[in-house]
N, C-alpha and C positions, 0 to 999 in steps of 0.2 A: 144825180149821182156825181156830176163832175166836181173836181177838186176834193175828192174824198179818198184818194189812194194813200195807203199807209206809207210812211217814210221808210226807205230802204235803199241805200246806195250800194250795199253789199248783202248778198243772200247766201246762206248756208243751208242746203237742202240735204237731209240725211234720211236714208231709207230705214224705216221701221215697219217691217212687214208683219201685220197682225192687227188685232183690235186696239184702238186708242181710247184712253180715258178722257176726261174733260181736259186735262193737260197731257198732250201726247208723250212728252218726255218724263213727266213727273208722276203720272197716274196710269201707266200701262205696264204693270208688273209682269205680265206674261210675255212682253216683248223686250223690255229693258228695265234693269234694276233702277228704281227711282233715285237712289243716291248717285249712280253713274249718270243718269239723265240730268240731274241737277248740275253736276260738274261740267257736263257738255254744254248746257245752256249758259252757265256763268262764263265759260270760256268764250263762247260766241258773243255774248253781250259785252264782255270786256274789250272785244275787238270791234265793237260797234257794228255787229252784223245781225241781220234778221235771221233767225233760225226757224226752220219749218221741217216737219216730218213729211216724208213722201212714201208712197207705195204704189205698185202697179194696180191697175183696175182689173177686176175679175177674180177668179179663183186663185187662192194663194198656192204657190209651189210648196212642196213638202220641205225642200231645203231652202232655208232663209238665206238671202243675200244682204250685203251691207254696202250699198253703193252711196257715194257722196258726190255733191256738185256744189261748186262755188261760182257765183255770178257777180260780176261788178257791172253796174248799170250806167256808168259814165257815158254820156252821149259822145264824148271824144273818142270812144272806142270800147263799147261794151264787150265783155269777155265772159266765156263760160267754159269751165274745165271740170273734170270729174275723175273719179277713180273708184276703187273697190278695196275694202279691207276684209279681214277674216272674222271680225266680230265687233260688237258695239264699243268695247273698251278701246279699240284702236281709233275710234273717232276722236279721242283726245290727242292723238299724235299727228293728225292731219295739219300741215302748215296752212294756216288760214289765209295766207296770201295767194294760195293756189299754185305755188311754185312747183309742186310735185304732181300736179294734175295733168291730164291729157286733154287737148281741145275736144269739146263735145259739139257735134253738129247741132246748130240751132234750128228751130226754136225748142225751148223746154217749156212745156205747157203744164201748169199746175192748177188743178181744179179742186176747190175746197169741198171735201166730203166728210168733214169732221162732225159726225152726228152727235157724239157725246158733248161737244161744245154747244152746238145748236142743231136741233133736229132738222130744220129746213135745209141746212147745208148738205146733209146726207140725202134728203128726199129730192132736192133739186139738183145738187151737184153731181150725184152719181149718174143721172141720166145724161148730163152734159159730158161727163167723163167717158161714158159708154159710147156716145156718138163720136167723140174725138178719137177715142182709142181704136174704133173700127177703121178710121181713116189714117190715123197717125199713131200706130201702136208703140213705136219706139220713143216718140216725143212726149206722149201723154202720161201724166201721173195724177193720182189722187193726192191731196195734201191736207195738212192740218190747218188750223185757223189762220186766215189771212187778214182779218179785220174787216169791219163793215158787214156783219152778218145780215143786217137788214136789207142788203143788196144781193142776197143769195139768188141764184148761184153765182159765186165769185170765182174769178180766174186770173191767174198771173202768167204773163208770157215773158220769159227770160231769154237772152240776157238784157233786153231793153228795159225790163221792169215795167211793162204795161199792165195796168190793173183794170179789169173789166168787172161789171156787175150786171145782175139779172140776165145772165147769159142764157138761162133756160127759156127766156121769152124771145130770144133771138135765134139765129142760125149760127151755131158756133163754128161750123165749117166755113161759112161765109166770112166770119171774123178772121179766121186763119188764112183764107184765100187773100183777103186784103193785106194781112200781115206779110205774106210772102211777096206781095207787090210793093212793100215798103209803106203801107198806109195803115191808118187806124180806123176802127169803127167808132165814129164820133158819138153815136147814140148811146153806146154802152160803155164807153171809156170813162173810167173814174179818174185817171191821171197816170202820169209816169212817176214811179216811186222815188226817183233821184231828185225830183223838184219839190219845192215847198208848195203848200196849198195855194198861196197867192199866185205862184207861177202856173200851177195847174189850171187855176181859174182863168188867168189871162190867156193861156194857150187855148182853152176851150172857146172863149169869146172870139179869139182871132180865127180859129177854124170855122166857127159858126158864121162869121161875117164874110170870110173870103172863100170858103170851100176848100182851102188847102189842107188836106188831111194827111200829108206825109209825116211819117214817124219822126223824122229829124227836123221838121220845120219848126220855126218859132222858138229857137233857143233864146233864153233870157240873157240880156246884155247888162242890165242894171235893174236893181230893185230898191225902191224907197218906201218904207212902211212908216206910217204915222197914225197912231190910234186905229181907227176902223178903215182907213184908206190905205191902199198900196198902189204905187205907181210903178208898173212893170214895163220896161223897154225890151221889146222882142226883136230878134233879127228877122227882118222881112225879106232878106235876100237882095242881091244886086245893090248892096250898099244902103238899102232902105231900112228904116226903123219904124216899128209900130209901137206906140205908147198906149198901153191899156191901163186905165185906172179902175181898180176893183174895190168895191165896198163890201165889208164883211158885217154880218149880223147874226144874232142867235135866233134860231127857229122857235116856233112854239113847241111845247113838249110833244115828243113823238116816241114811238116804240123803237128802241135801239137794236133789237135783234128780232128776227122774224118769229121764232117759236119759243124762245126761252125767257124773254124779258117779262118782269113782273111790274116794274115801275117805269113810267116814261121819263124822258130827259130831253134836253135841248141839244142841238148840234149847230156848228158854225156853217153858215151858207154865204154865198157870194153873188153879187150882182154887178153888172158893168155900169160904171158911172160915166166913162167917156172912152173914146178910142180915136186916136189921131196919128197920122203918118208924120214922121219927123225926118 
C-alpha cells in the first residue's frame, strides 16, 4: 500500500448530509442540485484543491447542516479551519484560502463510506467510522471517494494529510492513539498527500529501516528523477541526510477497486534500490 496516497496539498471538505450518488456532488439530487455541485467542484479544482463530501456517521438529523473545512497539509505548518453556512449555494462564497474560517481542533478523521462509488467502501468503511465515532464523535466523519478503493477501508487524517488503507483489518483506535503521540502506523500508511509518490516510497523505506515512525520525520531535501529511478535525499535529523534510491515499475494487472472493477489494470509500485547516509 505504501506510496499510493492521492495527491492533495489542500483539501476542501463540504458537508452533504444524505445519500450520495456515484459522484457525491454531481449525482446526489436529493442533497444538492447537480448544476450547483458542478460549479462548486470546478471552483475547488481551479484552486488546485481536493474536494470531498463529508457527513456525520449514524442517523441523519432532520435539520441539515452545511459545515465546511479547509486543510492545508504543508509540513511547515499544517492548518485546519472551518465554518458553517446556511445552504449549499453559500459554499460558492467561501474564501478558499481559509481566511474566514475558525481554527478547528485536530485531528479531522475522514473514512470513505461512499458505497455508490464502490460497495466495499461502504461495507468496510462504515464499520471503521462507527468504531472511531464511538471514541471520537466530534472528529470523525464519513467521506466520499478518497482514491485507492482497492485498499478499502481508506481513511484520511487532516491536517497532516495522512492516508491509510485497509484500516478495517487494523485497530483504527490504535492508529489514532499513535497519531496523538505524533507517530504513524507504518503498516497501513499509504503516504502523506503533500508528497510525491517517490517521496512517499523513500519515507516508507526509511521508516522500515530505522524504525523512526514520527509523523514529521524524513522531510525531503532534494529529489532527482531519471526514468525509473528516483534519488530522494531525506532529512535524517542532527544534520544527517539519508539518500534513498527508489526504482519504480508497473505491476502485473490487478483489480483496481475491491467491488466494482470489471477489468484489471496495472499500477506503479516501488522498490528500494539503495539507502546510504550522507
